[in-house]
C-alpha positions as CSV (number, residue, x, y, z in Angstrom):
1,M,17.9,7.7,-9.8
2,I,16.4,4.6,-11.8
3,K,12.4,4.9,-11.8
4,V,11.0,1.7,-11.2
5,K,7.9,-0.6,-11.4
6,V,6.3,-3.3,-9.3
7,V,4.2,-5.4,-11.3
8,G,2.2,-7.5,-8.7
9,C,3.4,-5.6,-5.6
10,G,0.5,-7.5,-3.6
11,G,2.4,-10.7,-3.4
12,Y,5.3,-11.7,-1.2
13,G,7.4,-11.4,-4.2
14,G,6.5,-7.9,-4.6
15,V,6.6,-6.7,-1.1
16,G,10.3,-8.0,-0.9
17,I,11.4,-6.0,-3.8
18,V,9.7,-3.2,-2.5
19,E,11.5,-3.8,0.9
20,L,14.9,-4.4,-0.7
21,L,14.7,-1.1,-3.0
22,L,14.3,0.9,-0.3
23,R,17.7,0.3,0.8
24,H,19.0,0.9,-2.7
25,P,21.1,4.3,-3.1
26,H,20.4,4.9,-6.7
27,V,16.6,3.9,-6.9
28,K,13.1,5.5,-6.8
29,I,10.0,3.4,-6.4
30,Q,8.1,5.3,-8.8
31,T,5.1,3.0,-9.3
32,L,3.2,-0.1,-8.3
33,V,0.8,-2.1,-9.5
34,A,-1.4,-5.4,-8.6
35,A,-4.4,-7.2,-10.1
36,T,-6.2,-7.5,-6.3
37,E,-5.8,-4.5,-3.6
38,T,-5.9,-1.9,-5.8
39,G,-6.5,1.9,-4.2
40,M,-4.5,1.2,-1.0
41,L,-1.6,2.7,0.1
42,M,1.3,0.0,0.2
43,S,1.5,0.8,3.7
44,D,-1.8,-0.2,4.2
45,L,-1.4,-3.7,2.8
46,Y,1.9,-3.9,5.0
47,P,1.9,-1.5,7.8
48,H,5.9,-2.4,8.4
49,L,6.3,-0.2,5.6
50,K,4.5,3.0,6.9
51,G,6.5,6.2,6.5
52,F,8.7,4.0,4.0
53,C,6.6,3.1,1.3
54,D,3.1,5.0,1.3
55,L,2.8,5.0,-2.5
56,R,-0.6,3.8,-3.5
57,I,-1.1,0.7,-5.8
58,H,-2.8,1.0,-9.1
59,K,-4.6,-1.2,-11.6
60,P,-3.0,-2.4,-14.4
61,D,-5.2,-0.7,-16.8
62,E,-4.9,2.9,-14.8
63,P,-3.0,5.9,-16.6
64,A,-0.2,5.9,-13.7
65,A,0.0,2.2,-14.4
66,Q,1.2,2.8,-18.1
67,E,3.5,5.5,-17.1
68,P,7.4,4.9,-18.6
69,A,10.3,3.3,-15.8
70,D,13.7,2.3,-16.2
71,V,13.5,-1.0,-14.8
72,V,9.9,-2.9,-14.4
73,F,10.0,-5.8,-12.1
74,F,7.3,-8.5,-13.0
75,S,6.6,-10.4,-9.2
76,T,3.5,-12.2,-11.4
77,P,2.3,-16.2,-12.2
78,D,3.2,-17.2,-15.2
79,G,1.3,-16.2,-18.1
80,V,1.6,-12.5,-16.8
81,G,5.5,-11.3,-18.0
82,M,4.6,-12.7,-21.4
83,V,2.1,-10.7,-22.1
84,Q,2.7,-7.1,-20.4
85,A,6.4,-7.2,-20.6
86,P,6.8,-6.0,-24.7
87,A,4.5,-2.8,-23.9
88,E,7.2,-2.0,-21.1
89,L,10.4,-2.9,-23.3
90,A,8.7,-0.9,-26.4
91,K,8.8,2.1,-23.7
92,G,12.5,1.5,-23.2
93,A,12.5,-0.4,-20.0
94,R,14.5,-3.0,-18.7
95,V,12.3,-6.0,-17.3
96,I,12.9,-8.4,-14.5
97,D,10.4,-11.5,-14.8
98,Y,9.9,-13.9,-12.0
99,S,8.2,-16.1,-13.6
100,G,9.3,-19.4,-16.3
101,D,8.0,-16.8,-18.9
102,F,11.9,-15.9,-19.9
103,R,13.9,-18.5,-18.2
104,F,14.5,-20.3,-21.6
105,N,15.7,-18.6,-24.9
106,N,13.9,-20.7,-27.5
107,T,10.3,-21.8,-27.9
108,A,11.6,-25.5,-28.0
109,D,12.5,-25.5,-24.4
110,Y,10.0,-22.7,-23.1
111,A,7.2,-25.8,-24.5
112,E,9.0,-28.5,-23.1
113,Y,8.9,-26.4,-19.6
114,A,5.1,-25.6,-20.6
115,R,3.9,-29.1,-20.6
116,R,5.7,-30.4,-17.8
117,I,3.5,-28.0,-15.7
118,G,0.3,-28.2,-17.1
119,R,0.7,-24.7,-19.3
120,D,-0.1,-23.8,-23.1
121,P,3.2,-24.8,-24.6
122,V,2.9,-21.4,-27.2
123,H,4.8,-18.7,-25.6
124,K,2.8,-15.5,-26.4
125,A,6.0,-12.8,-27.3
126,P,8.1,-15.7,-29.0
127,E,10.0,-13.1,-30.4
128,L,11.5,-12.3,-27.1
129,L,12.8,-15.2,-26.0
130,P,16.1,-15.0,-27.8
131,Q,16.5,-11.6,-26.2
132,T,16.0,-13.2,-22.5
133,V,19.1,-14.4,-20.2
134,Y,18.8,-16.5,-17.2
135,G,19.2,-14.9,-14.3
136,L,21.5,-16.4,-12.3
137,P,24.3,-14.4,-12.3
138,E,26.7,-16.8,-10.2
139,L,26.8,-18.9,-12.9
140,N,25.7,-17.2,-15.8
141,R,27.3,-13.4,-15.5
142,Q,29.2,-14.2,-18.7
143,N,26.3,-14.6,-20.9
144,Y,24.5,-11.2,-19.9
145,A,24.6,-9.1,-22.6
146,K,26.4,-5.4,-22.7
147,D,22.6,-3.8,-22.7
148,Q,20.4,-6.7,-21.7
149,R,17.1,-6.1,-20.8
150,L,15.5,-9.0,-20.2
151,V,16.0,-11.4,-17.4
152,G,14.4,-14.4,-16.3
153,N,14.7,-15.0,-12.4
154,V,15.8,-17.9,-11.4
155,G,13.5,-20.3,-9.5
156,C,13.8,-20.7,-5.8
157,F,14.4,-24.8,-5.8
158,A,16.8,-24.2,-8.9
159,M,19.0,-21.7,-6.9
160,S,19.4,-23.7,-4.5
161,C,20.2,-26.9,-6.1
162,L,22.6,-25.0,-9.2
163,L,24.7,-23.2,-6.2
164,G,25.4,-26.0,-4.5
165,L,26.0,-28.3,-7.5
166,A,27.4,-26.4,-10.1
167,P,31.2,-26.5,-9.3
168,A,31.0,-30.4,-9.0
169,A,29.4,-30.5,-12.5
170,A,32.1,-27.3,-14.1
171,A,35.0,-29.7,-12.7
172,K,33.0,-33.0,-13.2
173,L,33.4,-34.3,-9.8
174,I,30.7,-36.5,-9.8
175,D,28.9,-39.8,-11.6
176,F,26.2,-37.5,-13.4
177,R,23.9,-40.1,-13.4
178,S,23.8,-40.3,-9.4
179,V,22.9,-36.7,-8.8
180,I,19.9,-36.4,-5.8
181,C,18.3,-33.1,-4.6
182,D,16.4,-33.7,-1.8
183,C,15.0,-30.0,-0.9
184,K,12.8,-28.7,2.3
185,T,10.7,-25.4,1.6
186,G,9.0,-23.7,3.9
187,V,5.4,-22.5,3.3
188,S,5.6,-19.2,2.5
189,G,7.0,-20.6,-1.2
190,A,3.5,-21.4,-2.0
191,G,2.9,-17.6,-1.7
192,K,0.2,-15.0,-0.3
193,K,-3.1,-16.8,-1.7
194,A,-4.7,-18.7,0.8
195,T,-5.3,-22.7,0.2
196,P,-6.8,-25.6,2.2
197,I,-3.6,-27.4,2.1
198,H,-1.8,-24.3,3.3
199,H,-4.4,-23.5,6.2
200,Y,-2.6,-23.2,9.9
201,P,-4.1,-26.3,10.9
202,A,-3.0,-28.4,7.7
203,R,0.6,-27.0,7.8
204,Y,1.2,-27.1,11.7
205,E,3.2,-30.2,12.7
206,N,3.4,-31.4,9.5
207,M,5.6,-31.8,6.2
208,Q,5.0,-33.8,3.3
209,A,6.6,-34.5,-0.4
210,Y,4.8,-33.0,-3.2
211,R,4.9,-32.9,-6.8
212,L,6.4,-36.1,-7.1
213,S,5.8,-36.2,-10.4
214,G,7.4,-33.2,-11.4
215,H,8.3,-29.9,-10.0
216,Q,8.9,-27.2,-12.1
217,H,12.0,-25.9,-11.4
218,V,13.9,-29.8,-12.4
219,M,14.1,-28.2,-16.1
220,E,16.1,-25.7,-15.1
221,I,18.3,-27.6,-12.8
222,E,18.9,-30.2,-15.9
223,R,19.7,-27.5,-18.5
224,M,21.9,-25.7,-16.3
225,L,24.0,-28.5,-15.0
226,G,24.2,-30.4,-18.5
227,Q,25.6,-26.6,-20.0
228,L,28.3,-26.8,-17.0
229,A,29.1,-30.5,-17.8
230,D,28.9,-30.4,-21.3
231,E,26.7,-33.5,-20.9
232,A,23.1,-35.2,-19.8
233,V,22.4,-34.4,-15.9
234,P,19.3,-36.4,-15.1
235,V,18.5,-35.7,-11.0
236,T,16.3,-37.2,-8.8
237,F,14.3,-34.2,-7.3
238,T,12.1,-34.4,-4.6
239,A,10.3,-31.2,-2.9
240,Q,8.8,-31.4,0.9
241,V,7.4,-28.1,2.7
242,L,8.0,-28.0,6.1
243,P,6.0,-26.1,8.7
244,I,8.2,-22.8,9.0
245,C,7.9,-19.6,7.7
246,R,10.6,-19.1,4.9
247,G,13.5,-20.8,4.0
248,I,15.1,-23.3,2.0
249,M,17.8,-26.4,2.7
250,A,18.4,-28.7,-0.4
251,C,20.7,-31.4,0.3
252,L,22.2,-32.4,-3.0
253,Y,24.2,-35.5,-3.5
254,G,26.2,-37.5,-6.2
255,T,28.8,-40.5,-6.2
256,L,32.6,-39.3,-7.0
257,R,34.3,-40.0,-9.7
258,D,37.5,-42.7,-9.2
259,G,40.2,-40.9,-7.8
260,I,38.2,-37.9,-6.8
261,T,39.6,-36.5,-3.1
262,R,38.1,-34.2,-0.3
263,E,40.5,-31.8,-1.0
264,Q,40.0,-31.5,-4.5
265,V,36.5,-31.2,-3.9
266,W,37.4,-28.4,-1.4
267,A,39.5,-26.4,-3.9
268,A,36.9,-27.0,-6.9
269,Y,34.3,-25.0,-4.6
270,A,36.3,-22.3,-3.3
271,D,38.0,-21.6,-7.0
272,Y,34.2,-21.8,-8.6
273,H,32.7,-19.4,-6.1
274,R,35.7,-17.3,-5.6
275,A,34.2,-14.4,-7.2
276,N,30.7,-15.0,-5.7
277,S,30.0,-12.8,-3.0
278,F,26.6,-13.9,-1.8
279,V,28.2,-17.5,-1.7
280,R,29.6,-18.6,1.6
281,L,31.2,-21.9,1.8
282,Y,31.6,-24.1,5.3
283,D,32.6,-27.4,6.3
284,S,30.8,-30.2,8.0
285,K,32.0,-29.3,11.8
286,T,30.4,-26.2,11.2
287,A,26.7,-25.8,12.6
288,I,24.2,-23.8,10.2
289,G,20.9,-23.8,8.8
290,T,18.5,-21.7,7.6
291,A,18.0,-19.1,10.3
292,N,21.5,-18.4,9.4
293,V,20.2,-16.6,5.8
294,R,17.1,-15.5,6.8
295,G,16.4,-12.3,5.6
296,S,19.6,-12.2,3.0
297,N,20.9,-12.4,-0.6
298,F,23.4,-15.3,0.9
299,C,23.6,-18.7,0.5
300,D,25.8,-21.2,2.7
301,L,26.9,-24.1,1.5
302,V,28.2,-26.7,3.8
303,V,30.7,-29.3,1.2
304,D,31.3,-32.6,2.8
305,V,32.7,-35.9,0.9
306,D,31.7,-38.6,2.5
307,E,34.5,-41.1,2.7
308,R,32.9,-44.3,3.7
309,T,30.2,-44.3,0.6
310,R,32.4,-42.3,-1.3
311,R,29.8,-39.9,-2.0
312,L,29.6,-35.9,-2.4
313,R,27.0,-34.3,0.2
314,V,26.6,-30.0,0.0
315,I,23.7,-28.8,2.0
316,S,22.4,-25.2,0.4
317,H,20.7,-22.9,2.5
318,I,18.9,-19.7,1.2
319,D,15.9,-17.7,1.9
320,N,13.7,-18.5,-0.3
321,L,12.1,-15.2,-1.0
322,V,15.2,-12.9,-1.1
323,K,17.9,-15.5,-2.7
324,G,15.3,-17.4,-4.2
325,Q,13.5,-14.7,-5.2
326,A,13.6,-10.4,-4.7
327,G,17.2,-10.5,-3.7
328,N,18.3,-12.7,-6.7
329,A,16.0,-10.1,-8.7
330,L,17.9,-6.9,-7.1
331,Q,21.4,-8.7,-7.8
332,N,19.9,-8.5,-11.4
333,M,19.0,-5.1,-11.8
334,N,22.3,-3.8,-10.4
335,L,24.2,-6.4,-12.9
336,I,22.2,-5.1,-15.8
337,C,22.4,-1.3,-14.6
338,G,25.6,-1.0,-13.9
339,F,25.8,-1.0,-10.3
340,P,28.2,-3.5,-8.2
341,E,26.2,-6.8,-7.6
342,N,26.0,-6.4,-4.2
343,T,24.1,-2.7,-3.9
344,G,21.5,-2.7,-1.6
345,L,22.2,-6.4,-0.6
346,D,25.1,-6.6,1.0
347,F,24.0,-6.7,4.6
348,P,23.7,-10.0,7.2
349,G,20.5,-12.0,8.1
350,S,18.0,-12.0,11.3
351,Y,19.2,-13.9,13.5
352,P,17.4,-15.8,15.5
C-alpha cells in the first residue's frame, strides 16, 4: 500500500483528493495537514466523510505532520509547495503540487508566470525546477521520467482549453493567430475562503468576466499549444464566473486553414485522443453540458465546424474540482507510481 499525505486537506482541493483516495485500492491515507481547522477530525470538518475518513488534521509543524510518506499532495496556494516540497522529496516522497510553483521547469518561465500574477519572480527552490514535469498526462505523458518524483498539476482552465485545442494545434488545423478561449466556471473555482464578491447575494443571478488584464492560466495554455504547434500560439482568453457551484465550460474557437475539412478535423481529434480514456468526443447534435461530467474525471468535447464562417468550434466540459484539480492529481499519482491511469477514477459522474 502507498502511504499518502495531503497538505491543505481543509480546502476544496484537499477534500476532493481525500474523497478520491478513499476509492483507490492501493492507497492508505496516512496524514492530513492544514494551516487552519487543525485538531479537528476530517469527518467533523466534512461530515459526509464520517466513517470513511476520521483522521485528525495536524498543524504543519507537528511531529506527526513531518512523518515521511510515499506520496505527498500539496493542495495549497502558490508559494507553499516551493518552500515545503524540498523536505518531502528529501525524505523520499513523490510530490504533486496543485499550484503554479512547479508547472514550469526553468527559472525564466517561472519568473514570467510570477510577474503576470503579481508574485515574487524569484523561485524559492530553483534547483527543483529541472526535475518537475507539467502534470497533464493526455498531452505530456512522454515527458514524465521513469522515476518522476515531482509534478506540477495543471490549472483548471488550462486543462479545459488544452484538451480541447491540442489536436488542432498538433495537426495545424487552424490559423494560430485566431484562437479564442471563452471560459465559464462555477464559484467553487475561487476556493473555500469566503470573500465579498463570492458572497451568495453577490453571485446569485449574476455572472461576470474577471482578470481581463491577464489570467494565471494563460501562460500554461500558450506554452503547451506552442510546443504542439512548433510556433507561437497567442490566445485571447476570457474567464467568467457563473452562479453555479462546479464545472467549467470552455468555448474554443479558431479559423480553419485553407483546405481543412470537417472530416479532417474529426479524424485529427479522434486520433489525438484515442489513447486518452478520460476524453470523450461528441458531435454538435449531442446535447451535453457540465452536468454530464460533474463529480468525474472526464472531459467531454463537442467538436464542430461552422461551415459558414470556416471556424473550428470546440466546447469543452470538465468538473473544475476533479478533472481540473484533484482527479488529475490522482491520475498523475497513478502515472508516476506505476498504476493504470484510471485506477480509482474509472466511474461516471453524478446526474442530474
